[in-house]
PASE-334817 format. One record per residue: residue in three letters; x, y, z of N, C-alpha, C in turn. Coordinates in steps of 0.2 Angstrom, whole numbers, padded with zeros to 4 digits, always signed. Layout:
# residues N
AlaXYZXYZXYZ/...
This chain:
# residues 299
Met+0004-0006+0000+0000+0000+0000+0004+0006+0000/Ser+0002+0011-0003+0006+0018-0004+0001+0023+0000/Leu+0004+0028+0003+0001+0033+0006+0003+0040+0003/Ile-0002+0044+0001+0000+0051-0002-0004+0056+0002/Arg+0000+0062+0003-0003+0067+0006-0003+0073+0001/Ile-0009+0076+0001-0010+0081-0004-0013+0088+0000/Pro-0009+0093+0000-0011+0099+0003-0017+0102-0001/Thr-0021+0106+0003-0027+0109+0000-0027+0116+0000/Pro-0031+0120-0004-0031+0127-0004-0034+0130+0003/Pro-0033+0136+0004-0036+0139+0011-0044+0138+0010/Asn-0047+0137+0016-0054+0136+0017-0057+0130+0013/Phe-0053+0125+0011-0056+0120+0008-0060+0116+0013/Asn-0066+0114+0010-0071+0111+0014-0073+0104+0012/Trp-0070+0099+0015-0071+0092+0013-0078+0089+0014/Gln-0081+0092+0019-0088+0089+0020-0093+0092+0014/Asp-0092+0097+0012-0095+0099+0006-0094+0095+0000/Ile-0088+0093-0001-0086+0088-0006-0090+0081-0005/Leu-0089+0079+0001-0093+0072+0002-0100+0073+0001/Ser-0103+0078+0003-0110+0079+0002-0112+0079-0005/Tyr-0108+0082-0009-0110+0082-0016-0109+0075-0019/Leu-0103+0072-0017-0102+0065-0020-0107+0060-0018/Asn-0110+0061-0013-0115+0056-0010-0122+0058-0011/Arg-0123+0062-0016-0130+0065-0017-0135+0060-0020/Asn-0133+0054-0023-0138+0050-0026-0135+0042-0025/Ala-0140+0038-0023-0139+0031-0022-0137+0027-0028/Asn-0138+0030-0034-0137+0026-0040-0130+0028-0042/Glu-0126+0032-0039-0119+0033-0041-0115+0027-0040/Cys-0112+0025-0046-0108+0018-0046-0101+0019-0047/Leu-0098+0025-0048-0091+0026-0049-0087+0027-0043/His-0090+0028-0037-0086+0029-0031-0091+0027-0025/Asn-0088+0027-0019-0092+0025-0014-0090+0030-0008/Val-0095+0033-0004-0093+0037+0001-0096+0034+0008/Asp-0091+0033+0012-0093+0030+0019-0088+0032+0024/Asp-0090+0034+0030-0086+0036+0035-0081+0041+0034/Asn-0084+0047+0030-0080+0053+0028-0074+0051+0024/Arg-0075+0045+0020-0070+0043+0015-0073+0042+0008/Val-0069+0043+0003-0071+0042-0004-0067+0036-0006/Thr-0070+0031-0009-0066+0025-0012-0068+0025-0020/Lys-0063+0024-0024-0064+0024-0031-0059+0020-0034/Val-0060+0017-0040-0056+0014-0044-0053+0019-0050/Ile-0047+0020-0051-0045+0024-0056-0039+0020-0060/Asp-0038+0022-0066-0032+0019-0070-0026+0023-0069/Val-0021+0020-0067-0014+0022-0066-0009+0018-0070/Asn-0006+0022-0074-0001+0018-0079-0005+0013-0082/Glu-0011+0014-0084-0015+0009-0088-0017+0003-0084/Arg-0017+0004-0077-0019-0002-0073-0023+0001-0068/Pro-0029-0003-0066-0034-0001-0061-0031-0001-0054/Val-0032+0004-0050-0030+0004-0043-0036+0007-0039/Phe-0036+0004-0033-0041+0007-0028-0038+0013-0025/Ile-0041+0019-0024-0039+0024-0020-0044+0026-0015/Gln-0042+0027-0009-0047+0029-0003-0044+0036-0001/Ile-0049+0041-0001-0047+0048+0001-0051+0050+0007/Arg-0047+0053+0012-0050+0056+0018-0046+0062+0019/Ala-0049+0066+0024-0046+0073+0026-0043+0072+0033/Asp-0037+0075+0034-0035+0075+0041-0037+0081+0045/Asp-0035+0083+0051-0038+0088+0055-0037+0095+0052/Asp-0032+0095+0047-0030+0102+0044-0033+0102+0037/Tyr-0037+0097+0035-0041+0096+0029-0036+0095+0023/Asn-0030+0093+0025-0026+0090+0019-0028+0083+0018/Leu-0028+0081+0011-0031+0075+0009-0025+0069+0010/Ile-0028+0064+0013-0023+0058+0014-0026+0053+0009/Val-0022+0050+0005-0024+0046-0001-0021+0039+0001/Glu-0025+0034+0002-0022+0027+0002-0023+0023-0005/Val-0017+0021-0007-0018+0017-0014-0017+0010-0012/Asp-0021+0005-0015-0021-0002-0012-0015-0006-0014/Lys-0010-0003-0018-0004-0006-0020+0002-0001-0020/Lys+0008-0004-0019+0014+0000-0020+0015+0003-0027/Ile+0016+0010-0027+0016+0013-0034+0023+0017-0034/Asp+0025+0018-0040+0032+0022-0040+0030+0029-0041/Lys+0035+0033-0042+0035+0041-0042+0030+0043-0047/Lys+0031+0040-0053+0027+0042-0059+0020+0041-0057/Ala+0018+0035-0055+0011+0033-0053+0008+0038-0048/Thr+0013+0039-0043+0011+0044-0037+0009+0051-0040/Ser+0013+0053-0045+0011+0060-0048+0005+0059-0052/Glu+0003+0054-0055-0003+0053-0059-0009+0053-0054/Val-0008+0050-0048-0014+0050-0043-0015+0057-0041/Arg-0009+0061-0039-0010+0067-0037-0013+0072-0042/Asn-0012+0071-0048-0015+0075-0053-0022+0074-0054/Phe-0024+0067-0054-0031+0065-0054-0035+0069-0049/Ile-0033+0068-0043-0036+0071-0037-0037+0078-0037/Ser-0031+0081-0039-0031+0089-0039-0036+0091-0044/His-0036+0088-0050-0041+0090-0055-0048+0088-0053/Trp-0049+0082-0050-0056+0080-0048-0059+0085-0043/Phe-0055+0088-0038-0058+0092-0033-0056+0099-0034/Asp-0053+0101-0040-0052+0108-0042-0047+0111-0038/Leu-0042+0108-0035-0038+0111-0030-0033+0116-0033/Asn-0032+0116-0039-0027+0121-0042-0029+0127-0045/Ser-0036+0128-0045-0039+0134-0049-0037+0140-0044/Asp-0036+0145-0048-0035+0152-0045-0041+0155-0044/Met-0044+0156-0038-0050+0159-0037-0050+0167-0037/Thr-0044+0170-0038-0044+0177-0038-0048+0181-0042/Lys-0049+0179-0049-0053+0182-0054-0060+0182-0052/Ile-0062+0175-0051-0069+0175-0049-0071+0178-0043/Asn-0067+0178-0038-0069+0182-0032-0069+0190-0033/Ala-0065+0192-0037-0065+0199-0039-0071+0201-0043/Leu-0073+0196-0047-0079+0198-0051-0085+0198-0047/Leu-0086+0193-0042-0092+0192-0038-0092+0198-0033/Ser-0086+0200-0031-0086+0206-0026-0089+0212-0029/Arg-0089+0213-0035-0092+0219-0038-0099+0218-0040/His-0102+0212-0039-0109+0211-0040-0114+0212-0035/Lys-0119+0216-0036-0124+0218-0030-0127+0212-0027/Ile-0128+0207-0030-0132+0201-0027-0127+0196-0024/Leu-0121+0195-0028-0116+0190-0026-0111+0192-0022/Lys-0110+0198-0020-0104+0200-0017-0103+0197-0010/Asp-0108+0196-0007-0107+0193+0000-0105+0186+0000/Ile-0106+0183-0006-0104+0176-0007-0096+0175-0006/Val-0093+0180-0008-0085+0179-0008-0083+0178-0001/Thr-0086+0180+0004-0084+0179+0011-0088+0173+0014/Ser-0095+0172+0013-0099+0167+0016-0097+0160+0013/Gln-0095+0160+0006-0093+0154+0003-0086+0154+0001/Leu-0082+0157+0005-0075+0157+0003-0071+0151+0002/Gly-0068+0150-0003-0064+0143-0004-0068+0138-0007/Leu-0075+0139-0009-0079+0134-0012-0076+0131-0018/Arg-0075+0125-0019-0072+0122-0025-0077+0116-0027/Leu-0077+0115-0033-0083+0111-0036-0080+0105-0040/Val-0083+0099-0039-0081+0093-0041-0081+0092-0049/Arg-0076+0090-0052-0076+0089-0059-0075+0082-0061/Ile-0076+0081-0067-0075+0074-0070-0068+0074-0074/His-0064+0069-0072-0057+0069-0074-0057+0067-0082/Asp-0061+0063-0084-0061+0060-0090-0065+0063-0095/Leu-0063+0065-0101-0067+0069-0106-0072+0065-0108/Phe-0071+0059-0110-0077+0054-0113-0082+0054-0108/Glu-0081+0052-0101-0086+0052-0096-0090+0058-0096/Ala-0086+0064-0096-0089+0071-0095-0094+0072-0101/Leu-0092+0070-0107-0097+0071-0113-0103+0067-0112/Cys-0102+0060-0110-0107+0056-0110-0112+0058-0104/Trp-0110+0060-0099-0114+0063-0093-0118+0069-0096/Ala-0115+0073-0100-0118+0079-0102-0124+0076-0107/Ile-0123+0071-0111-0128+0069-0115-0134+0065-0111/Ile-0132+0061-0107-0137+0057-0103-0141+0062-0099/Gly-0139+0067-0096-0143+0071-0092-0147+0076-0095/Gln-0147+0076-0102-0151+0081-0106-0159+0079-0105/Gln-0163+0084-0103-0170+0084-0103-0173+0079-0098/Ile-0169+0076-0093-0172+0072-0088-0170+0074-0082/Asn-0173+0072-0076-0171+0074-0070-0165+0070-0067/Leu-0162+0072-0062-0156+0070-0059-0156+0062-0058/Ser-0162+0060-0054-0162+0054-0052-0163+0049-0058/Ile-0166+0050-0063-0167+0046-0069-0160+0046-0073/Ala-0156+0052-0073-0150+0052-0076-0145+0047-0073/Tyr-0145+0047-0066-0140+0043-0063-0142+0035-0064/Thr-0149+0034-0065-0151+0027-0066-0148+0025-0073/Val-0149+0030-0078-0147+0028-0085-0139+0027-0085/Lys-0136+0032-0082-0128+0031-0082-0126+0024-0078/Arg-0130+0022-0073-0128+0016-0070-0129+0010-0075/Asn-0135+0011-0078-0136+0005-0083-0131+0005-0088/Leu-0128+0010-0091-0123+0010-0096-0116+0007-0092/Val-0115+0010-0086-0108+0008-0083-0109+0000-0081/Glu-0114-0002-0079-0115-0009-0077-0115-0014-0083/Ala-0117-0011-0089-0117-0015-0095-0110-0016-0098/Cys-0106-0011-0098-0100-0012-0102-0094-0008-0098/Gly-0095-0006-0092-0089-0004-0088-0085-0010-0085/Glu-0079-0009-0082-0076-0014-0079-0078-0014-0072/Arg-0079-0020-0069-0081-0021-0062-0076-0024-0058/Phe-0076-0021-0051-0071-0023-0046-0075-0024-0040/Ile-0072-0028-0035-0075-0029-0029-0070-0028-0023/Leu-0071-0024-0018-0067-0022-0013-0071-0022-0006/Lys-0070-0027-0002-0073-0028+0004-0081-0028+0003/Gln-0083-0032-0001-0090-0034-0003-0093-0028-0006/Asn-0090-0023-0008-0093-0018-0012-0091-0018-0019/Glu-0096-0016-0023-0095-0016-0031-0092-0009-0033/Tyr-0087-0009-0037-0085-0003-0040-0084-0004-0048/Phe-0085+0002-0051-0084+0001-0058-0080+0007-0061/Thr-0077+0006-0067-0074+0011-0071-0079+0013-0076/Phe-0078+0019-0079-0083+0021-0084-0081+0017-0091/Pro-0085+0015-0095-0084+0012-0101-0079+0016-0105/Lys-0075+0012-0109-0071+0015-0115-0075+0016-0121/Pro-0073+0021-0125-0077+0022-0131-0078+0016-0136/Ala-0073+0012-0136-0074+0006-0140-0079+0001-0137/Asp-0080+0001-0131-0085-0004-0128-0092-0001-0129/Val-0093+0006-0129-0099+0009-0130-0101+0008-0137/Leu-0097+0008-0142-0098+0007-0149-0101+0000-0150/Lys-0099-0005-0146-0102-0012-0147-0109-0013-0145/Ile-0112-0008-0142-0119-0008-0139-0124-0008-0145/Ser-0129-0012-0145-0134-0012-0150-0139-0006-0149/Asp-0143-0004-0154-0148+0000-0152-0153-0002-0147/Glu-0155-0009-0148-0160-0012-0144-0157-0012-0136/Ala-0151-0013-0135-0148-0013-0129-0148-0006-0126/Phe-0146-0001-0130-0147+0006-0128-0154+0008-0126/Val-0159+0006-0130-0166+0007-0128-0168+0004-0121/Ala-0165-0002-0120-0167-0005-0114-0164-0002-0108/Met-0158+0002-0109-0155+0006-0104-0159+0013-0103/Lys-0164+0014-0107-0168+0020-0106-0165+0026-0110/Phe-0161+0025-0115-0158+0030-0119-0163+0031-0125/Ser-0164+0038-0126-0168+0040-0132-0164+0039-0138/Arg-0168+0039-0144-0164+0038-0150-0159+0043-0152/Gln-0161+0049-0150-0157+0055-0151-0150+0054-0147/Lys-0151+0052-0141-0145+0051-0136-0141+0046-0138/Ile-0144+0040-0141-0140+0035-0144-0135+0038-0150/Arg-0138+0042-0154-0134+0045-0159-0129+0049-0157/Tyr-0130+0053-0152-0125+0058-0149-0119+0054-0145/Ile-0121+0049-0142-0116+0044-0138-0112+0041-0143/Arg-0115+0039-0149-0110+0036-0154-0106+0041-0157/Val-0108+0047-0159-0104+0052-0162-0098+0053-0157/Val-0099+0054-0151-0094+0056-0146-0089+0050-0145/Ser-0092+0044-0145-0087+0038-0145-0083+0037-0151/Glu-0086+0038-0157-0082+0038-0163-0076+0043-0163/Lys-0078+0049-0161-0073+0055-0161-0067+0054-0156/Ile-0069+0051-0150-0064+0050-0145-0059+0044-0147/Gln-0063+0038-0149-0060+0032-0152-0055+0034-0158/Gly-0057+0038-0162-0053+0039-0168-0048+0044-0167/Gly-0047+0047-0161-0042+0052-0160-0044+0059-0162/His-0050+0060-0164-0052+0067-0167-0052+0072-0161/Trp-0054+0069-0155-0055+0074-0149-0050+0071-0144/Ser-0045+0075-0142-0040+0073-0138-0042+0073-0131/Leu-0037+0070-0127-0039+0070-0119-0039+0077-0117/Val-0041+0078-0111-0042+0085-0107-0036+0089-0107/Ser-0030+0085-0105-0024+0089-0105-0022+0092-0111/Glu-0023+0089-0117-0021+0091-0123-0026+0096-0126/Leu-0032+0096-0124-0037+0100-0126-0036+0107-0123/Arg-0033+0108-0118-0032+0114-0114-0028+0119-0119/Asp-0024+0116-0123-0019+0120-0127-0023+0123-0133/Asp-0029+0121-0135-0033+0124-0140-0040+0123-0139/Ala-0042+0125-0133-0049+0124-0131-0054+0127-0135/Met-0052+0133-0137-0057+0137-0141-0059+0134-0148/Ser-0054+0131-0151-0055+0127-0157-0060+0121-0156/Trp-0059+0118-0151-0063+0112-0149-0070+0114-0148/Ile-0071+0119-0144-0078+0122-0143-0081+0124-0149/Ser-0077+0128-0153-0080+0130-0160-0082+0124-0164/Gly-0078+0118-0164-0080+0112-0168-0086+0109-0165/Cys-0087+0109-0158-0093+0106-0155-0099+0110-0157/Ile-0099+0117-0157-0105+0121-0158-0107+0121-0165/Ser-0102+0121-0170-0103+0121-0177-0106+0114-0179/Ser-0104+0109-0176-0106+0102-0178-0113+0101-0176/Arg-0115+0103-0170-0122+0103-0167-0124+0095-0167/Arg-0119+0091-0165-0120+0084-0165-0120+0081-0158/Cys-0117+0084-0154-0116+0081-0147-0118+0085-0141/Gly-0124+0089-0142-0126+0093-0137-0121+0098-0135/Ser-0120+0103-0140-0114+0107-0140-0114+0111-0134/Lys-0119+0114-0132-0119+0118-0126-0117+0114-0119/Asn-0121+0109-0119-0119+0104-0113-0112+0102-0113/Ser-0110+0100-0119-0103+0097-0119-0098+0102-0117/Met-0099+0108-0120-0094+0113-0118-0094+0114-0110/Glu-0100+0114-0107-0101+0116-0100-0098+0110-0096/Lys-0099+0104-0098-0096+0098-0095-0089+0098-0095/Tyr-0086+0100-0100-0078+0100-0101-0076+0105-0096/Tyr-0079+0111-0096-0076+0116-0092-0079+0116-0085/Gly-0082+0111-0083-0084+0110-0076-0091+0112-0074/Tyr-0096+0112-0078-0102+0114-0076-0107+0108-0077/Ser-0111+0107-0072-0116+0102-0072-0123+0104-0069/Ser-0128+0104-0072-0135+0105-0069-0139+0099-0067/Asp-0142+0100-0061-0145+0094-0059-0153+0094-0061/Asn-0156+0100-0061-0163+0101-0063-0164+0105-0068/Arg-0170+0106-0070-0172+0111-0075-0171+0118-0073/Arg-0172+0123-0078-0171+0130-0077-0175+0133-0071/Thr-0181+0130-0070-0185+0133-0065-0183+0131-0058/Asp-0178+0127-0057-0176+0124-0050-0169+0127-0049/His-0167+0127-0042-0161+0129-0040-0156+0123-0043/Arg-0150+0125-0045-0145+0121-0048-0139+0120-0044/Lys-0136+0114-0044-0130+0112-0041-0125+0111-0047/Phe-0119+0112-0045-0113+0111-0050-0109+0106-0048/Ser-0106+0103-0054-0100+0098-0053-0095+0101-0058/Met-0089+0100-0057-0083+0101-0061-0083+0108-0064/Val-0082+0113-0061-0080+0119-0064-0073+0121-0063/Ser-0070+0123-0069-0063+0126-0068-0064+0133-0069/Ile-0064+0137-0063-0065+0144-0063-0060+0148-0067/Ser-0053+0146-0067-0048+0150-0070-0049+0149-0078/Glu-0051+0143-0080-0051+0142-0087-0057+0146-0090/Leu-0063+0146-0086-0069+0150-0089-0067+0157-0089/Cys-0063+0160-0084-0061+0167-0084-0057+0168-0090/Arg-0052+0164-0091-0048+0165-0097-0051+0165-0104/Ile-0055+0160-0105-0059+0160-0112-0064+0165-0112/Ser-0067+0168-0107-0072+0173-0107-0069+0179-0110/Phe-0062+0180-0109-0059+0187-0111-0057+0186-0118/Val-0055+0180-0121-0052+0179-0127-0057+0177-0133/Ala-0063+0175-0131-0068+0172-0135-0070+0178-0140/Lys-0070+0176-0147-0072+0181-0152-0079+0180-0155/Ser-0080+0173-0155-0087+0171-0158-0093+0173-0154/Val-0098+0176-0157-0104+0178-0153-0107+0172-0150/Leu-0107+0167-0154-0111+0161-0151-0107+0158-0145/Ile-0100+0158-0145-0097+0156-0140-0098+0160-0134/Lys-0098+0167-0135-0099+0172-0129-0106+0170-0126/Arg-0111+0169-0130-0117+0167-0127-0117+0161-0123/Cys-0114+0156-0126-0113+0150-0122-0109+0151-0115/Leu-0104+0155-0115-0100+0157-0109-0105+0161-0105/Phe-0109+0165-0107-0113+0169-0103-0118+0165-0099/Phe-0121+0160-0103-0125+0155-0100-0122+0151-0094/Val-0116+0149-0095-0112+0146-0090-0111+0150-0084/Trp-0109+0157-0085-0108+0161-0080-0114+0163-0076/Ser-0120+0164-0080-0126+0165-0077-0129+0159-0072/Glu-0128+0153-0075-0129+0147-0071-0125+0147-0065/Phe-0119+0149-0065-0114+0149-0060-0116+0153-0054/Ala-0119+0159-0057-0121+0164-0052-0128+0161-0048/Asn-0132+0158-0052-0138+0155-0049-0136+0150-0044/Phe-0131+0146-0045-0129+0141-0040-0127+0145-0034/Phe-0123+0150-0034-0122+0154-0028-0128+0156-0024/Ile-0133+0159-0028-0139+0161-0025-0142+0156-0022/Ser-0142+0150-0025-0146+0144-0021-0142+0142-0015/Leu-0136+0143-0014-0132+0142-0008-0135+0147-0002/Arg-0137+0153-0005-0139+0158+0000-0146+0157+0002/His-0149+0152-0001-0157+0151+0000-0161+0157-0002/Ser-0159+0160-0008-0163+0165-0010-0168+0162-0015/Ser-0173+0166-0017-0178+0164-0021-0176+0164-0028/Ile-0179+0160-0032-0177+0159-0039-0178+0166-0043/Asp-0182+0170-0040-0183+0177-0043-0177+0181-0044/Ala-0172+0180-0039-0166+0183-0039-0162+0182-0045/Tyr-0163+0176-0048-0159+0174-0054-0161+0179-0060/Asn-0167+0181-0060-0169+0185-0066-0167+0192-0066/Gly-0164+0194-0060-0161+0200-0060-0154+0201-0061/Ile-0151+0195-0062-0143+0195-0064-0142+0197-0071/
């Protein structure tokens, strides 16, 4: 077994993270128990179990179920830092919020809030497609159906764990099997397009996409084949649980990246998508303050 200690940013709140990760009983990609998160991840193309807890100073203590070398340790660190958004610079978003008449108090009341992301691009895009036009509970059920059908299954202490399916595995699923999993015809088409793009190397991994994110976003929007708005939002860290009339929660937002591309975007359509993400981000903060949804309309 290997033990890894990961420092966290100021005001990091582990309980908020746990609450979010434990929000639905049909979540099958990790398990939350006794203030710990257990998950299977690929390290050097091999599956390993990681168990994460926080110490008294809210530093993260990561237990890996096998001995790993320095390269693998770095890979685990990078995975967790991205998953929990530990490296984002909150300066820009805090400065922006502090100038807003509704949101300025959030800077102090929710200081240090960081939002859970999805590390794998393919999983993020699939989750964006699955969650369209259905409620959160049904979305988790559909995702579980997909994961159990073609994801890799592991057992640890009598608990089941899965890894998200690979594009090649998803492409083997028949239309009839997709329908049995509660996928609509349109979503089947979207999932297949995304799987083909990733499998064929047309869309790179997240780390590569960051070098030319705007080109990738433009391609998604112009093709209109994979839920362009949702796909962009998922990649940059946004996830809505409910419809527009409800309060929304977020997963996976990279604040610094959204700030950066907001300033450099030239396409009007991209700016509109970015505005949508920003406005929903604002709505998330309002919901934390237990404000009425009417406040959203004044943003």
